[in-house]
C-alpha positions in Angstrom: -32.0 -73.3 -64.1 -36.1 -73.1 -63.8 -37.9 -71.4 -61.0 -40.9 -73.0 -59.8 -43.9 -69.6 -58.5 -46.4 -70.4 -56.1 -47.9 -68.0 -53.3 -51.1 -69.2 -50.5 -52.7 -65.6 -51.6 -54.5 -68.5 -54.1 -54.0 -68.8 -58.0 -56.1 -65.6 -58.8 -54.0 -62.8 -56.6 -51.4 -60.4 -58.5 -48.9 -60.5 -56.7 -47.6 -64.0 -59.2 -46.4 -62.3 -61.4 -44.3 -60.4 -60.1 -42.2 -62.8 -58.8 -42.9 -64.7 -62.5 -41.5 -61.0 -64.1 -38.4 -61.2 -62.0 -37.6 -64.3 -62.7 -38.4 -64.1 -66.3 -36.3 -61.3 -66.7 -33.1 -63.5 -64.9 -33.3 -66.5 -67.5 -35.1 -68.6 -65.2 -37.6 -71.1 -67.1 -40.8 -70.3 -64.8 -43.4 -72.4 -64.2 -47.0 -71.2 -61.7 -48.1 -73.6 -59.5 -50.4 -72.0 -56.8 -53.8 -73.4 -54.9 -56.7 -73.1 -56.3 -58.4 -70.6 -53.4 -56.4 -68.8 -50.9 -54.2 -70.7 -48.5 -53.0 -68.4 -45.6 -51.6 -69.0 -42.4 -51.2 -72.9 -43.9 -47.5 -72.5 -42.7 -46.0 -75.8 -43.9 -49.3 -78.2 -43.8 -49.1 -81.4 -47.0 -52.1 -81.2 -47.0 -54.9 -81.7 -50.3 -57.4 -82.2 -52.0 -57.3 -86.1 -53.5 -59.8 -87.2 -56.4 -58.9 -91.2 -57.3 -56.4 -90.8 -55.4 -54.4 -88.5 -57.1 -54.1 -84.6 -56.2 -56.6 -81.8 -57.8 -54.1 -80.2 -60.8 -56.4 -77.9 -63.3 -54.5 -75.8 -66.1 -55.6 -72.0 -65.4 -54.2 -68.8 -66.1 -52.8 -66.2 -63.5 -53.2 -62.3 -63.7 -50.5 -61.2 -65.9 -48.5 -63.7 -66.4 -47.2 -64.3 -69.5 -49.0 -65.9 -72.0 -46.1 -69.5 -72.9 -45.7 -69.0 -68.7 -47.3 -73.0 -68.0 -49.7 -72.1 -65.1 -51.3 -74.7 -62.7 -54.5 -74.2 -60.0 -53.6 -77.0 -57.3 -56.6 -77.8 -55.1 -53.3 -77.9 -52.0 -51.4 -76.1 -49.5 -48.8 -74.4 -51.0 -45.4 -76.4 -48.5 -47.2 -79.4 -50.5 -47.1 -77.9 -54.2 -43.2 -76.9 -53.0 -42.7 -81.0 -52.0 -44.8 -82.0 -55.0 -42.9 -80.0 -57.5 -39.1 -81.3 -56.0 -40.1 -84.7 -57.5 -40.8 -83.7 -61.0 -44.9 -82.6 -60.7 -44.7 -79.8 -62.6 -41.7 -80.8 -64.8 -38.6 -81.1 -64.1 -37.3 -80.4 -60.6 -36.7 -76.7 -60.0 -33.3 -74.6 -59.1 -35.3 -72.3 -57.8 -38.7 -71.3 -56.0 -40.7 -67.7 -56.1 -43.2 -67.1 -53.2 -44.9 -64.7 -53.0 -45.8 -62.0 -53.5 -47.7 -62.8 -50.5 -50.2 -59.6 -49.6 -49.3 -58.2 -46.3 -46.1 -58.9 -43.3 -44.7 -61.6 -42.9 -42.2 -60.8 -39.8 -41.3 -61.9 -36.7 -41.8 -64.9 -35.1 -45.1 -65.3 -36.3 -43.8 -66.1 -39.9 -44.3 -70.1 -38.2 -47.4 -69.6 -39.6 -46.6 -68.1 -42.9 -48.4 -70.4 -45.7 -45.7 -68.1 -47.8 -43.2 -68.6 -46.3 -43.7 -72.5 -45.5 -44.0 -73.0 -49.4 -40.4 -71.8 -49.2 -39.1 -73.6 -45.9 -40.7 -77.2 -48.5 -38.8 -76.0 -51.1 -35.4 -75.6 -48.9 -35.9 -79.0 -47.0 -35.8 -80.4 -50.3 -32.3 -78.9 -51.8 -34.0 -75.9 -53.8 -33.3 -71.9 -53.2 -35.9 -70.3 -51.8 -37.0 -66.8 -51.7 -40.7 -65.9 -49.8 -42.0 -62.3 -50.6 -44.2 -60.0 -48.8 -45.8 -56.3 -49.3 -46.7 -54.7 -46.2 -50.4 -53.8 -47.7 -53.9 -56.5 -48.2 -53.8 -53.9 -51.2 -51.0 -53.1 -52.3 -50.6 -50.1 -54.7 -46.9 -50.5 -55.7 -45.6 -53.6 -57.3 -43.2 -52.1 -58.9 -41.3 -51.4 -56.0 -42.0 -55.1 -55.2 -40.5 -55.8 -58.7 -38.0 -53.6 -57.8 -36.3 -55.4 -54.7 -37.1 -58.8 -55.9 -34.5 -58.3 -58.3 -32.7 -57.3 -56.8 -32.0 -60.3 -54.1 -33.2 -62.2 -56.6 -29.3 -61.3 -58.3 -27.8 -61.6 -55.3 -29.1 -65.3 -55.1 -28.1 -66.6 -58.2 -24.6 -65.8 -57.0 -24.6 -66.7 -53.3 -25.3 -70.3 -51.8 -27.9 -69.8 -49.5 -26.5 -73.5 -47.8 -30.0 -74.7 -46.7 -31.1 -71.2 -45.8 -34.4 -69.1 -46.6 -34.8 -65.5 -47.6 -37.4 -63.9 -46.2 -37.8 -61.0 -47.5 -41.0 -57.9 -47.1 -41.2 -54.7 -48.8 -42.9 -51.5 -47.9 -46.0 -50.2 -49.5 -45.2 -47.2 -51.3 -43.5 -45.3 -54.4 -39.8 -46.5 -55.5 -38.5 -42.8 -55.1 -40.1 -43.6 -50.7 -38.3 -46.9 -50.8 -35.3 -46.0 -48.1 -33.4 -49.2 -49.5 -33.0 -53.2 -47.9 -31.9 -54.1 -44.5 -30.9 -57.3 -42.8 -33.1 -57.6 -40.1 -33.4 -59.9 -37.4 -37.0 -61.4 -36.8 -39.2 -59.5 -34.6 -40.3 -61.2 -31.2 -43.8 -60.8 -32.7 -45.7 -60.7 -35.8 -47.7 -57.8 -36.9 -50.7 -58.9 -34.9 -51.1 -60.7 -31.8 -54.2 -62.6 -30.5 -55.8 -62.2 -27.5 -58.4 -65.6 -26.4 -62.3 -64.4 -24.2 -64.2 -67.3 -23.8 -67.8 -67.5 -24.9 -69.0 -70.0 -23.0 -68.6 -73.5 -22.2 -68.5 -75.5 -26.0 -66.8 -72.0 -28.1 -63.8 -70.0 -27.6 -64.0 -66.6 -29.5 -59.4 -65.2 -30.5 -60.0 -61.2 -30.9 -57.1 -59.9 -32.8 -55.1 -56.8 -32.2 -52.1 -55.0 -33.7 -49.1 -55.0 -32.0 -46.9 -51.8 -31.3 -44.4 -51.7 -34.5 -41.8 -49.5 -32.7 -40.9 -51.2 -30.3 -37.9 -53.8 -31.7 -36.7 -50.4 -33.9 -33.7 -52.7 -35.4 -36.3 -55.8 -36.2 -38.1 -57.0 -39.4 -41.4 -55.5 -38.0 -40.6 -52.2 -36.9 -37.5 -51.6 -40.2 -40.4 -52.5 -42.3 -42.9 -50.2 -40.4 -39.0 -47.1 -40.8 -39.6 -47.8 -45.3 -37.5 -50.1 -45.2 -37.1 -53.3 -47.1 -36.0 -56.7 -45.2 -34.3 -59.4 -45.6 -34.0 -62.2 -42.7 -32.2 -65.6 -43.7 -33.7 -68.2 -41.4 -32.6 -72.0 -41.4 -35.2 -74.7 -40.0 -35.3 -77.6 -39.5 -32.5 -77.3 -37.2 -31.4 -78.9 -34.1 -29.3 -76.8 -30.8 -26.9 -78.8 -29.1 -26.6 -75.8 -26.5 -29.6 -77.8 -24.5 -28.8 -81.8 -24.7 -32.0 -83.3 -22.2 -30.1 -86.3 -19.5 -29.5 -89.4 -21.7 -31.8 -92.6 -21.0 -29.6 -96.3 -21.3 -32.1 -99.3 -20.3 -30.7 -102.4 -19.8 -32.4 -105.3 -21.8 -33.9 -108.0 -20.2 -32.7 -111.1 -19.2 
């Protein structure tokens, strides 16, 4: 069994080693391929830098990743990295993609913009089981809690086919003995940050960001995470919805 570990925080992020350790202990052969620089907010972008028609890839160790684990810095969005891996770009096609650990939660409908989740979606679209993992802190202190939750969900994924779903996991930045547990959770209506637009002049727009009220949807992923729960949300994308149909149009060929 083979696992790709990637992220959107870049090859220098400490979160990679948490997922590498979990995958190795679960018996996977691991390869790391992560953006050469931070790619937060990349969603499922397939943008990458090329040189002479080739994607720019550089062997580079990631902090805390054991020697012997292949590791690459790629000048590409994380979803493109997962896409390339699906076609054998970093060795045999992986059986699993672990994306993260992202510094900052990925909750609510705002996951649409997440490079962490985008990489997982890209893997799922190519028939690869995928887990996106995020911690609710920009400077995490309790990686051991993230590791414990990752071990738990990874064990479940190994036993349970995801059938085209992506697993999105968020973990509070708390000591293991302060973690309340893991709950299945629906997506909140919004993420943790909302934007508003203020027009500066005729040629510029100014975006302002503010935190949302985390307790407004107490049973959502955002609400539960705020109260000390790790959350797990199974996602399916892209999908077709047949509950509403556009009226069909039939044309008559001329003549």
